FIKE-257907 format. One record per residue (C-alpha): x, y, z. Coordinates in Angstrom, 1 decimal. Example, Ala and Ser with C-alpha at 12.3 -4.5 7.8 and 13.67 -1.06 7.14 Angstrom:
# residues 2
+--------+--------+--------+
|      u |      v |      w |
+--------+--------+--------+
|   12.3 |   -4.5 |    7.8 |
|   13.7 |   -1.1 |    7.1 |
+--------+--------+--------+
END
This chain:
# residues 576
+--------+--------+--------+
|      u |      v |      w |
+--------+--------+--------+
|  122.8 |   81.8 |   98.7 |
|  121.7 |   78.1 |   99.2 |
|  121.6 |   78.6 |  102.9 |
|  119.3 |   81.6 |  102.4 |
|  117.0 |   79.5 |  100.2 |
|  116.8 |   76.8 |  102.8 |
|  115.9 |   79.3 |  105.5 |
|  113.3 |   80.8 |  103.3 |
|  111.8 |   77.4 |  102.8 |
|  111.8 |   76.9 |  106.6 |
|  109.9 |   80.2 |  106.9 |
|  107.3 |   79.1 |  104.4 |
|  106.9 |   75.8 |  106.4 |
|  106.4 |   77.9 |  109.6 |
|  103.7 |   79.9 |  107.9 |
|  101.9 |   76.8 |  106.9 |
|  102.0 |   75.5 |  110.5 |
|  101.1 |   78.9 |  112.0 |
|   97.6 |   79.1 |  110.6 |
|   97.5 |   79.6 |  106.8 |
|   94.1 |   78.0 |  106.9 |
|   91.3 |   80.5 |  107.0 |
|   87.6 |   80.5 |  107.5 |
|   85.8 |   80.7 |  104.1 |
|   83.4 |   83.6 |  104.5 |
|   80.2 |   84.0 |  102.6 |
|   80.1 |   86.6 |   99.8 |
|   80.1 |   90.2 |  100.9 |
|   78.5 |   93.2 |   99.3 |
|   80.1 |   96.3 |   97.7 |
|   78.1 |   99.5 |   97.5 |
|   79.8 |  100.6 |   94.3 |
|   81.8 |   98.8 |   91.6 |
|   85.2 |  100.3 |   90.7 |
|   88.4 |   99.4 |   88.9 |
|   88.8 |   96.5 |   86.5 |
|   92.0 |   94.5 |   85.8 |
|   93.0 |   94.2 |   82.1 |
|   93.6 |   90.7 |   80.8 |
|   97.1 |   89.9 |   79.5 |
|   98.8 |   86.9 |   77.9 |
|  101.1 |   86.5 |   80.9 |
|  100.7 |   87.6 |   84.5 |
|  102.8 |   90.8 |   85.1 |
|  105.3 |   90.9 |   87.8 |
|  104.2 |   92.8 |   90.8 |
|  107.6 |   93.6 |   92.3 |
|  111.2 |   92.4 |   92.1 |
|  112.1 |   90.5 |   95.4 |
|  115.6 |   91.2 |   96.7 |
|  118.3 |   88.6 |   96.7 |
|  119.1 |   86.7 |   99.9 |
|  122.8 |   87.7 |  100.4 |
|  124.8 |   88.4 |  103.5 |
|  127.2 |   91.4 |  103.4 |
|  129.0 |   90.2 |  106.5 |
|  130.4 |   86.7 |  105.9 |
|  131.5 |   86.6 |  109.6 |
|  127.9 |   86.2 |  110.8 |
|  125.7 |   88.4 |  113.0 |
|  127.0 |   89.6 |  116.4 |
|  126.6 |   87.6 |  119.5 |
|  124.6 |   88.8 |  122.6 |
|  126.5 |   90.6 |  125.3 |
|  128.1 |   88.2 |  127.8 |
|  125.9 |   89.6 |  130.5 |
|  122.7 |   88.7 |  128.6 |
|  120.9 |   85.4 |  128.6 |
|  120.4 |   84.3 |  125.0 |
|  117.3 |   82.6 |  123.8 |
|  117.8 |   81.0 |  120.4 |
|  114.7 |   80.9 |  118.2 |
|  113.9 |   80.7 |  114.5 |
|  111.1 |   82.4 |  112.5 |
|  109.1 |   79.1 |  112.0 |
|  109.0 |   78.5 |  115.8 |
|  108.0 |   82.1 |  116.5 |
|  105.1 |   81.9 |  114.0 |
|  103.9 |   78.6 |  115.5 |
|  103.9 |   80.1 |  119.0 |
|  102.0 |   83.1 |  117.6 |
|   99.0 |   81.0 |  116.8 |
|   98.5 |   79.8 |  120.4 |
|  100.4 |   81.7 |  123.1 |
|   99.4 |   85.4 |  122.7 |
|   96.7 |   86.4 |  125.1 |
|   94.6 |   88.0 |  122.4 |
|   94.2 |   84.7 |  120.7 |
|   93.3 |   82.9 |  124.0 |
|   90.8 |   85.6 |  124.8 |
|   89.2 |   85.3 |  121.4 |
|   89.0 |   81.5 |  121.8 |
|   87.2 |   81.9 |  125.1 |
|   84.7 |   84.3 |  123.4 |
|   84.1 |   81.5 |  120.9 |
|   83.3 |   79.1 |  123.8 |
|   80.9 |   81.6 |  125.3 |
|   79.1 |   82.2 |  121.9 |
|   78.8 |   78.4 |  121.5 |
|   77.2 |   78.1 |  124.9 |
|   74.7 |   80.9 |  124.0 |
|   73.9 |   79.0 |  120.8 |
|   73.2 |   75.8 |  122.7 |
|   71.0 |   77.7 |  125.1 |
|   69.0 |   79.3 |  122.2 |
|   68.4 |   75.9 |  120.6 |
|   67.0 |   74.6 |  123.9 |
|   64.6 |   77.5 |  124.4 |
|   61.5 |   75.3 |  123.9 |
|   62.7 |   72.6 |  126.3 |
|   60.8 |   72.8 |  129.6 |
|   62.6 |   73.3 |  132.9 |
|   61.9 |   70.8 |  135.7 |
|   61.4 |   72.0 |  139.3 |
|   61.4 |   69.5 |  142.2 |
|   61.0 |   69.9 |  145.9 |
|   58.5 |   70.2 |  148.7 |
|   55.9 |   72.8 |  149.7 |
|   54.3 |   73.3 |  153.1 |
|   51.4 |   75.7 |  153.6 |
|   49.7 |   76.8 |  156.8 |
|   46.8 |   79.2 |  157.4 |
|   45.2 |   80.3 |  160.6 |
|   42.6 |   83.1 |  161.0 |
|   40.1 |   84.7 |  158.8 |
|   39.9 |   84.2 |  155.1 |
|   37.4 |   85.7 |  152.7 |
|   35.4 |   83.1 |  150.7 |
|   33.6 |   83.5 |  147.4 |
|   30.5 |   84.9 |  149.1 |
|   32.5 |   87.7 |  150.7 |
|   32.2 |   86.3 |  154.2 |
|   35.2 |   86.1 |  156.5 |
|   35.1 |   82.7 |  158.3 |
|   37.7 |   81.5 |  160.7 |
|   39.8 |   78.6 |  159.5 |
|   42.9 |   76.7 |  160.5 |
|   44.4 |   74.4 |  157.9 |
|   47.8 |   73.2 |  156.6 |
|   49.0 |   71.3 |  153.5 |
|   52.1 |   69.6 |  152.3 |
|   53.2 |   68.5 |  148.8 |
|   56.3 |   66.9 |  147.4 |
|   56.8 |   66.5 |  143.7 |
|   58.0 |   67.9 |  140.4 |
|   56.7 |   70.5 |  137.9 |
|   57.5 |   71.2 |  134.3 |
|   57.5 |   74.8 |  133.3 |
|   58.3 |   76.6 |  130.1 |
|   57.4 |   80.0 |  128.6 |
|   58.7 |   81.1 |  125.2 |
|   57.6 |   82.9 |  122.0 |
|   57.5 |   80.9 |  118.8 |
|   59.3 |   83.7 |  117.0 |
|   62.2 |   83.6 |  119.6 |
|   62.3 |   79.8 |  119.3 |
|   62.6 |   79.9 |  115.5 |
|   64.9 |   82.9 |  114.9 |
|   66.8 |   82.9 |  118.2 |
|   69.0 |   79.9 |  117.2 |
|   69.6 |   81.5 |  113.8 |
|   70.9 |   84.7 |  115.3 |
|   73.0 |   82.8 |  117.9 |
|   74.5 |   80.7 |  115.2 |
|   75.6 |   83.7 |  113.2 |
|   77.0 |   85.3 |  116.4 |
|   79.0 |   82.1 |  116.9 |
|   80.3 |   82.4 |  113.3 |
|   81.3 |   86.0 |  114.0 |
|   83.2 |   85.0 |  117.1 |
|   85.0 |   82.3 |  115.2 |
|   86.0 |   84.9 |  112.6 |
|   87.2 |   87.2 |  115.3 |
|   89.4 |   84.4 |  116.7 |
|   90.9 |   83.9 |  113.2 |
|   91.4 |   87.6 |  112.9 |
|   93.1 |   87.7 |  116.3 |
|   95.4 |   84.9 |  115.2 |
|   96.2 |   86.7 |  112.0 |
|   97.0 |   89.9 |  113.9 |
|   99.1 |   88.0 |  116.4 |
|  101.1 |   86.5 |  113.5 |
|  101.7 |   89.9 |  112.0 |
|  102.7 |   91.4 |  115.4 |
|  105.1 |   88.6 |  116.2 |
|  106.7 |   88.8 |  112.7 |
|  107.1 |   92.6 |  113.1 |
|  108.7 |   92.2 |  116.5 |
|  110.9 |   89.4 |  115.2 |
|  112.2 |   91.5 |  112.3 |
|  112.7 |   94.4 |  114.7 |
|  115.1 |   92.2 |  116.6 |
|  116.8 |   91.3 |  113.3 |
|  117.1 |   94.9 |  112.3 |
|  118.7 |   95.7 |  115.7 |
|  121.2 |   92.8 |  115.2 |
|  122.1 |   94.0 |  111.7 |
|  122.6 |   97.6 |  112.9 |
|  124.8 |   96.3 |  115.8 |
|  126.9 |   94.4 |  113.3 |
|  127.5 |   97.5 |  111.2 |
|  128.1 |   99.6 |  114.3 |
|  130.8 |   97.1 |  115.6 |
|  132.5 |   97.1 |  112.2 |
|  132.4 |  100.9 |  112.1 |
|  134.0 |  101.0 |  115.6 |
|  136.8 |   98.8 |  114.4 |
|  137.4 |  101.1 |  111.4 |
|  137.2 |  104.1 |  113.7 |
|  139.8 |  102.6 |  116.0 |
|  142.1 |  102.0 |  113.1 |
|  141.5 |  105.5 |  111.8 |
|  142.3 |  107.0 |  115.2 |
|  145.5 |  105.0 |  115.5 |
|  146.7 |  106.0 |  112.0 |
|  145.7 |  109.6 |  112.5 |
|  147.7 |  109.8 |  115.7 |
|  150.7 |  108.3 |  114.0 |
|  150.8 |  110.8 |  111.2 |
|  154.0 |  112.9 |  111.1 |
|  153.8 |  116.5 |  112.0 |
|  153.1 |  118.8 |  109.1 |
|  151.1 |  116.2 |  107.2 |
|  147.8 |  116.8 |  109.2 |
|  146.9 |  119.4 |  111.8 |
|  146.4 |  118.3 |  115.4 |
|  142.7 |  118.9 |  115.1 |
|  142.4 |  115.8 |  112.9 |
|  143.3 |  113.6 |  115.8 |
|  140.5 |  115.2 |  117.8 |
|  138.1 |  114.6 |  114.8 |
|  139.1 |  110.9 |  114.7 |
|  138.6 |  110.5 |  118.5 |
|  135.3 |  112.2 |  118.4 |
|  134.1 |  109.9 |  115.6 |
|  135.3 |  106.9 |  117.6 |
|  133.3 |  108.0 |  120.6 |
|  130.2 |  108.5 |  118.3 |
|  130.6 |  105.0 |  116.8 |
|  130.7 |  103.5 |  120.3 |
|  127.5 |  105.3 |  121.3 |
|  125.9 |  103.8 |  118.2 |
|  127.0 |  100.4 |  119.4 |
|  125.4 |  101.0 |  122.8 |
|  122.2 |  102.2 |  121.2 |
|  122.0 |   99.3 |  118.8 |
|  122.4 |   96.8 |  121.6 |
|  119.7 |   98.6 |  123.6 |
|  117.3 |   98.3 |  120.6 |
|  118.1 |   94.6 |  120.4 |
|  117.2 |   94.1 |  124.1 |
|  114.1 |   96.2 |  123.9 |
|  112.8 |   94.6 |  120.7 |
|  113.6 |   91.1 |  122.2 |
|  111.6 |   92.0 |  125.3 |
|  108.6 |   93.0 |  123.1 |
|  108.9 |   89.7 |  121.2 |
|  109.1 |   87.8 |  124.5 |
|  106.0 |   89.6 |  125.7 |
|  104.0 |   88.6 |  122.6 |
|  105.1 |   85.0 |  122.8 |
|  105.0 |   84.9 |  126.6 |
|  108.6 |   83.8 |  126.9 |
|  111.2 |   84.6 |  129.5 |
|  111.3 |   88.4 |  129.6 |
|  114.8 |   88.5 |  131.0 |
|  116.2 |   86.5 |  128.0 |
|  117.5 |   88.2 |  124.9 |
|  116.0 |   86.5 |  121.8 |
|  118.7 |   85.5 |  119.3 |
|  117.2 |   84.6 |  115.9 |
|  118.7 |   81.7 |  113.9 |
|  118.4 |   83.5 |  110.5 |
|  120.9 |   86.1 |  109.5 |
|  119.5 |   89.7 |  109.7 |
|  120.2 |   90.3 |  106.1 |
|  117.8 |   87.6 |  104.9 |
|  114.8 |   88.9 |  103.1 |
|  111.7 |   86.7 |  103.5 |
|  109.4 |   86.8 |  100.5 |
|  105.9 |   85.5 |  101.5 |
|  103.6 |   86.9 |   98.8 |
|  104.1 |   85.6 |   95.2 |
|  106.1 |   88.3 |   93.3 |
|  104.1 |   87.8 |   90.2 |
|  100.9 |   88.9 |   91.9 |
|   99.6 |   92.5 |   91.3 |
|   97.4 |   94.6 |   93.5 |
|   94.4 |   93.9 |   91.1 |
|   94.9 |   90.2 |   91.8 |
|   95.3 |   90.5 |   95.5 |
|   92.3 |   92.7 |   96.4 |
|   89.7 |   90.0 |   95.3 |
|   91.7 |   87.5 |   97.3 |
|   91.5 |   89.6 |  100.4 |
|   87.8 |   90.3 |   99.9 |
|   87.2 |   86.5 |   99.9 |
|   89.6 |   85.5 |  102.7 |
|   89.6 |   88.1 |  105.4 |
|   87.9 |   86.8 |  108.5 |
|   86.8 |   90.3 |  109.4 |
|   84.5 |   90.3 |  106.4 |
|   83.2 |   86.9 |  107.3 |
|   82.5 |   88.1 |  110.8 |
|   80.8 |   91.2 |  109.5 |
|   78.6 |   89.2 |  107.2 |
|   77.6 |   86.9 |  110.1 |
|   76.6 |   89.9 |  112.2 |
|   74.5 |   91.3 |  109.4 |
|   72.7 |   88.0 |  109.2 |
|   72.3 |   87.9 |  113.0 |
|   70.7 |   91.4 |  113.1 |
|   68.4 |   90.3 |  110.2 |
|   67.2 |   87.3 |  112.3 |
|   66.5 |   89.6 |  115.2 |
|   64.6 |   92.0 |  112.9 |
|   62.4 |   89.1 |  111.6 |
|   61.8 |   88.0 |  115.2 |
|   60.4 |   91.4 |  116.2 |
|   58.3 |   91.6 |  113.0 |
|   56.8 |   88.1 |  113.7 |
|   56.3 |   88.6 |  117.5 |
|   52.8 |   90.1 |  117.5 |
|   51.6 |   87.7 |  114.8 |
|   52.4 |   84.4 |  116.5 |
|   51.6 |   83.4 |  120.0 |
|   53.8 |   82.6 |  123.0 |
|   53.5 |   79.2 |  124.7 |
|   53.3 |   79.1 |  128.5 |
|   53.2 |   75.8 |  130.3 |
|   53.1 |   76.2 |  134.1 |
|   52.7 |   73.8 |  137.1 |
|   50.0 |   75.2 |  139.4 |
|   49.6 |   72.8 |  142.2 |
|   51.2 |   75.2 |  144.7 |
|   51.6 |   78.9 |  145.0 |
|   53.2 |   80.7 |  143.3 |
|   52.5 |   79.0 |  140.0 |
|   55.3 |   77.7 |  138.0 |
|   56.8 |   75.5 |  140.7 |
|   55.2 |   72.1 |  141.5 |
|   52.5 |   70.4 |  139.4 |
|   52.7 |   66.6 |  140.1 |
|   53.4 |   64.7 |  143.3 |
|   52.1 |   63.7 |  146.7 |
|   49.7 |   66.1 |  148.4 |
|   48.1 |   66.0 |  151.8 |
|   46.8 |   68.2 |  154.6 |
|   44.1 |   68.8 |  157.2 |
|   42.7 |   71.0 |  159.9 |
|   44.8 |   72.6 |  162.7 |
|   48.1 |   71.6 |  161.2 |
|   47.1 |   68.0 |  160.9 |
|   48.8 |   66.5 |  157.8 |
|   47.1 |   63.3 |  156.5 |
|   45.0 |   62.0 |  153.7 |
|   48.0 |   62.0 |  151.3 |
|   47.5 |   61.1 |  147.7 |
|   48.5 |   62.0 |  144.2 |
|   47.9 |   65.4 |  142.6 |
|   48.5 |   66.8 |  139.1 |
|   47.8 |   70.4 |  138.1 |
|   49.1 |   72.0 |  134.8 |
|   48.2 |   75.2 |  133.0 |
|   48.8 |   75.6 |  129.2 |
|   48.3 |   79.0 |  127.5 |
|   48.7 |   80.4 |  124.0 |
|   49.1 |   84.2 |  124.3 |
|   49.4 |   87.0 |  121.8 |
|   51.1 |   90.0 |  123.2 |
|   50.8 |   93.6 |  121.8 |
|   53.2 |   95.7 |  123.6 |
|   51.9 |   99.2 |  124.3 |
|   48.9 |   98.5 |  122.1 |
|   51.2 |   97.6 |  119.2 |
|   53.3 |  100.8 |  119.4 |
|   55.9 |   99.1 |  121.5 |
|   56.3 |   96.3 |  118.9 |
|   56.6 |   98.9 |  116.1 |
|   59.4 |  100.7 |  118.1 |
|   61.3 |   97.4 |  118.6 |
|   61.0 |   96.7 |  114.9 |
|   62.5 |  100.1 |  114.1 |
|   65.3 |   99.5 |  116.6 |
|   66.2 |   96.1 |  115.0 |
|   66.0 |   97.6 |  111.5 |
|   68.5 |  100.4 |  112.5 |
|   70.8 |   97.8 |  114.0 |
|   70.7 |   95.7 |  110.8 |
|   71.4 |   98.7 |  108.6 |
|   74.2 |   99.8 |  110.9 |
|   75.8 |   96.3 |  110.7 |
|   75.5 |   96.5 |  106.9 |
|   77.2 |   99.9 |  106.7 |
|   79.9 |   98.6 |  109.1 |
|   80.4 |   95.7 |  106.7 |
|   80.9 |   98.1 |  103.8 |
|   83.3 |  100.1 |  105.8 |
|   85.3 |   97.0 |  106.7 |
|   85.4 |   96.0 |  103.0 |
|   86.7 |   99.4 |  102.0 |
|   89.3 |   99.2 |  104.8 |
|   90.4 |   95.7 |  103.6 |
|   90.9 |   96.9 |  100.0 |
|   92.8 |  100.0 |  101.3 |
|   95.0 |   97.8 |  103.5 |
|   95.9 |   95.5 |  100.6 |
|   96.8 |   98.5 |   98.3 |
|   98.8 |  100.1 |  101.0 |
|  100.6 |   96.9 |  101.9 |
|  101.4 |   96.2 |   98.3 |
|  102.8 |   99.7 |   98.0 |
|  105.0 |   99.1 |  101.1 |
|  106.3 |   95.8 |   99.7 |
|  107.2 |   97.3 |   96.3 |
|  108.9 |  100.4 |   97.9 |
|  110.8 |   98.2 |  100.4 |
|  112.0 |   95.9 |   97.6 |
|  113.3 |   98.9 |   95.7 |
|  115.1 |  100.1 |   98.8 |
|  116.8 |   96.8 |   99.4 |
|  117.8 |   96.5 |   95.8 |
|  119.3 |  100.0 |   96.0 |
|  120.8 |   99.7 |   99.5 |
|  122.7 |   96.4 |   99.0 |
|  125.1 |   97.7 |   96.3 |
|  125.4 |  101.0 |   98.2 |
|  126.5 |   99.1 |  101.3 |
|  129.0 |   97.1 |   99.3 |
|  130.4 |  100.3 |   97.7 |
|  130.5 |  102.0 |  101.2 |
|  132.3 |   99.0 |  102.6 |
|  134.9 |   99.0 |   99.9 |
|  135.3 |  102.8 |  100.3 |
|  135.8 |  102.7 |  104.0 |
|  138.3 |   99.8 |  103.8 |
|  140.4 |  101.5 |  101.1 |
|  140.2 |  104.9 |  102.7 |
|  141.3 |  103.7 |  106.1 |
|  144.0 |  101.5 |  104.6 |
|  145.3 |  104.4 |  102.5 |
|  145.5 |  106.8 |  105.4 |
|  149.1 |  107.6 |  106.0 |
|  150.3 |  107.1 |  102.4 |
|  151.9 |  110.1 |  100.9 |
|  152.8 |  111.5 |   97.5 |
|  155.3 |  114.1 |   96.5 |
|  154.4 |  117.0 |   94.2 |
|  157.6 |  118.9 |   93.6 |
|  159.0 |  119.7 |   97.0 |
|  155.6 |  119.3 |   98.7 |
|  154.8 |  116.1 |  100.5 |
|  151.0 |  115.5 |  101.0 |
|  148.7 |  112.8 |  102.1 |
|  147.0 |  110.6 |   99.5 |
|  143.9 |  110.3 |  101.8 |
|  143.2 |  113.1 |  104.3 |
|  141.9 |  112.1 |  107.8 |
|  138.6 |  114.0 |  107.2 |
|  138.0 |  111.9 |  104.1 |
|  138.5 |  108.7 |  106.1 |
|  136.1 |  110.0 |  108.8 |
|  133.5 |  110.7 |  106.1 |
|  134.0 |  107.3 |  104.6 |
|  133.4 |  105.6 |  108.0 |
|  130.3 |  107.7 |  108.4 |
|  129.1 |  106.8 |  105.0 |
|  129.7 |  103.1 |  105.7 |
|  127.7 |  103.3 |  109.0 |
|  124.8 |  105.1 |  107.3 |
|  124.7 |  102.7 |  104.4 |
|  124.7 |   99.7 |  106.7 |
|  121.8 |  101.1 |  108.8 |
|  119.9 |  101.9 |  105.6 |
|  120.4 |   98.4 |  104.3 |
|  119.2 |   96.6 |  107.4 |
|  116.3 |   99.0 |  107.9 |
|  115.3 |   98.3 |  104.3 |
|  115.5 |   94.5 |  104.8 |
|  113.5 |   94.7 |  108.0 |
|  110.9 |   97.0 |  106.4 |
|  110.6 |   94.6 |  103.5 |
|  110.0 |   91.6 |  105.7 |
|  107.5 |   93.5 |  107.9 |
|  105.7 |   94.7 |  104.7 |
|  105.5 |   91.1 |  103.5 |
|  103.8 |   89.9 |  106.6 |
|  101.7 |   93.0 |  106.8 |
|  100.4 |   92.2 |  103.3 |
|  100.0 |   88.6 |  104.2 |
|   97.8 |   89.5 |  107.1 |
|   95.9 |   92.0 |  104.9 |
|   95.1 |   89.2 |  102.5 |
|   93.7 |   87.0 |  105.2 |
|   96.5 |   84.4 |  105.1 |
|   95.7 |   82.9 |  101.7 |
|   97.7 |   79.7 |  101.3 |
|   97.4 |   79.9 |   97.5 |
|   99.5 |   83.1 |   97.4 |
|  102.5 |   82.0 |   99.4 |
|  105.6 |   82.5 |   97.4 |
|  107.0 |   79.2 |   96.1 |
|  110.5 |   78.4 |   97.2 |
|  112.5 |   77.0 |   94.3 |
|  115.4 |   74.6 |   95.0 |
|  118.8 |   76.1 |   94.6 |
|  120.1 |   75.9 |   91.0 |
|  122.9 |   73.5 |   90.4 |
|  126.3 |   75.1 |   89.8 |
|  127.6 |   74.6 |   86.3 |
|  130.7 |   72.6 |   85.9 |
|  133.7 |   74.8 |   84.9 |
|  135.0 |   74.4 |   81.4 |
|  138.6 |   73.4 |   80.9 |
|  139.6 |   76.6 |   79.1 |
|  137.2 |   78.9 |   81.0 |
|  138.3 |   80.6 |   84.2 |
|  136.7 |   79.4 |   87.4 |
|  133.9 |   81.6 |   88.7 |
|  134.8 |   83.9 |   91.6 |
|  133.1 |   82.6 |   94.8 |
|  132.7 |   86.1 |   96.4 |
|  130.9 |   87.8 |   93.6 |
|  127.7 |   89.6 |   94.8 |
|  124.4 |   88.7 |   93.2 |
|  123.2 |   90.9 |   90.4 |
|  120.8 |   93.7 |   91.3 |
|  117.3 |   92.7 |   90.5 |
|  115.4 |   95.3 |   88.4 |
|  112.3 |   97.0 |   89.7 |
|  109.5 |   96.9 |   87.2 |
|  108.1 |  100.1 |   85.7 |
|  104.7 |  101.0 |   87.3 |
|  103.2 |  101.4 |   83.8 |
|  104.2 |   97.9 |   82.9 |
|  101.8 |   96.5 |   85.6 |
|   98.8 |   97.3 |   83.3 |
|   99.2 |   96.2 |   79.7 |
|   98.1 |   98.6 |   77.0 |
|   95.9 |   96.3 |   75.1 |
|   94.1 |   93.1 |   76.2 |
|   95.4 |   89.8 |   74.8 |
|   94.3 |   86.2 |   75.0 |
|   94.5 |   85.0 |   78.6 |
|   96.9 |   82.4 |   79.7 |
|   96.3 |   80.4 |   82.9 |
|   98.2 |   81.9 |   85.8 |
|  100.5 |   79.6 |   87.8 |
|   98.6 |   80.2 |   91.0 |
|   94.8 |   80.5 |   91.5 |
|   93.5 |   83.9 |   92.3 |
|   89.9 |   83.3 |   93.4 |
|   87.8 |   80.1 |   93.2 |
|   86.0 |   79.4 |   90.0 |
|   82.5 |   80.8 |   89.6 |
|   83.2 |   84.2 |   90.9 |
|   81.4 |   87.0 |   89.1 |
|   82.8 |   90.1 |   87.4 |
|   82.4 |   93.8 |   88.1 |
|   83.7 |   94.6 |   91.6 |
|   87.5 |   94.7 |   91.7 |
|   88.3 |   93.0 |   88.4 |
|   87.2 |   90.2 |   86.1 |
|   87.8 |   87.6 |   88.8 |
|   86.4 |   89.5 |   91.8 |
|   83.7 |   88.0 |   93.9 |
|   80.4 |   90.0 |   93.9 |
|   79.3 |   90.1 |   97.5 |
|   75.6 |   89.9 |   98.5 |
|   74.2 |   91.6 |  101.5 |
|   70.6 |   90.9 |  102.6 |
|   68.7 |   94.0 |  103.7 |
|   65.2 |   94.1 |  105.0 |
|   62.8 |   97.0 |  105.1 |
|   59.1 |   97.3 |  105.9 |
|   57.0 |   97.2 |  102.7 |
+--------+--------+--------+
END
């Protein structure tokens, strides 16, 4: 039990190192206000976490001798999940590209400098201002520089605002990619653990089936029909197939984990924790009404959606302002075409004779108002930007509804998996004891009058082995589903550090009294009760008592998902 607590503490440390920090998004809007959480004098328990116990004191199975083991623990896997997956690296490069676009938008008003040389030669007729076509032969040469810039004041003002919001959206996408990678790595890790646990049960079932086959074959004639030996041999073959299938699942799930973490694909990942260890990430005292506001304030997808709404709003204002404010055009016009050279050394003469060099400076500055398609084009562009803004707002609402649904579904999976583990653990212990006693009692006889019969029939022993194998598979599937549900809910909440489950130190063992019997070391832990769903909502409100962990920051308004929910705000713009 102490070893399980220490490993759970290690997992919590890994979570903190794997990116528990999150981007604080701005408030996000809801279209309709729904459920409210009732106040209570104490925070109700959301679910009963299972106990960390190991039904197999001999430890998990070892990899096959032909495999290359790769030892790893959960904390290391979570740390690697924050950097090594390709999705995280791609999102990081998208952030760099958005940062470069933001820098370029801020420099829109800075002129570009052109430098170089220009040579011009003309021979033949050329029309003059009077319309005549005189013959001429001339040449010119210029070397210098020229400043040139053309931009609209609306673009120069709102362009950096839109680019900055796009950069914030890309940063939120990077955090979301890291959160998704953490969840995917955790799910793959616990799939490996589930396969290891199923392999341990399958190997134990094979040993029981081998003993069953040996004892069935040794039964005296008349005590059991010959078909019972066939039944035992068939069951042994089936158990060996289950071993091969479990080892295959271990290898395939290890390959998937190695793919996510970009490790050696030929190695078989061997986790350091026992496969029976449940990892509780989310505070068990939290309820779904507490967690939904946390997710609405912490999910990076909502921060990114809000940033995109603000970016589309800045573009809408740009188009509205474009026909009202001028564009500035500064061009160097010393040479043709304009916009190249404007200051430098210029010279020339007749018949290709280049002389009389001297300085030259030519610049053209313009303020221009542009009405695209007589103003109809500007109106169409405003309508396009308004539709983009409204679409981004609706997409934000859809994302918010999806986040709330993911939290509710994740919390339901955590509760159901906790109930399954609490039910599967005693069932596995009962099945283990049943199989051991049944196989051990096979061959024992009792006499009733002149009839000698078996205490345990072979088919009963076969059924006991089957029940044991099924109970073991159910137990490890429940533990793996519980752990996967924990990390799925952790990802649905946006990785809030304030809702990580606190790992308490192991309790000190009481000193035995002189007259009291010593406690049995192998006693299983008591089954933890699962709370009644009706108990999650108190019947009547009572004076509130401060919760041990903060739910949302102070200053949040009421009326969206509960008394402590944040009321989001979405800015929408329409033409008056």
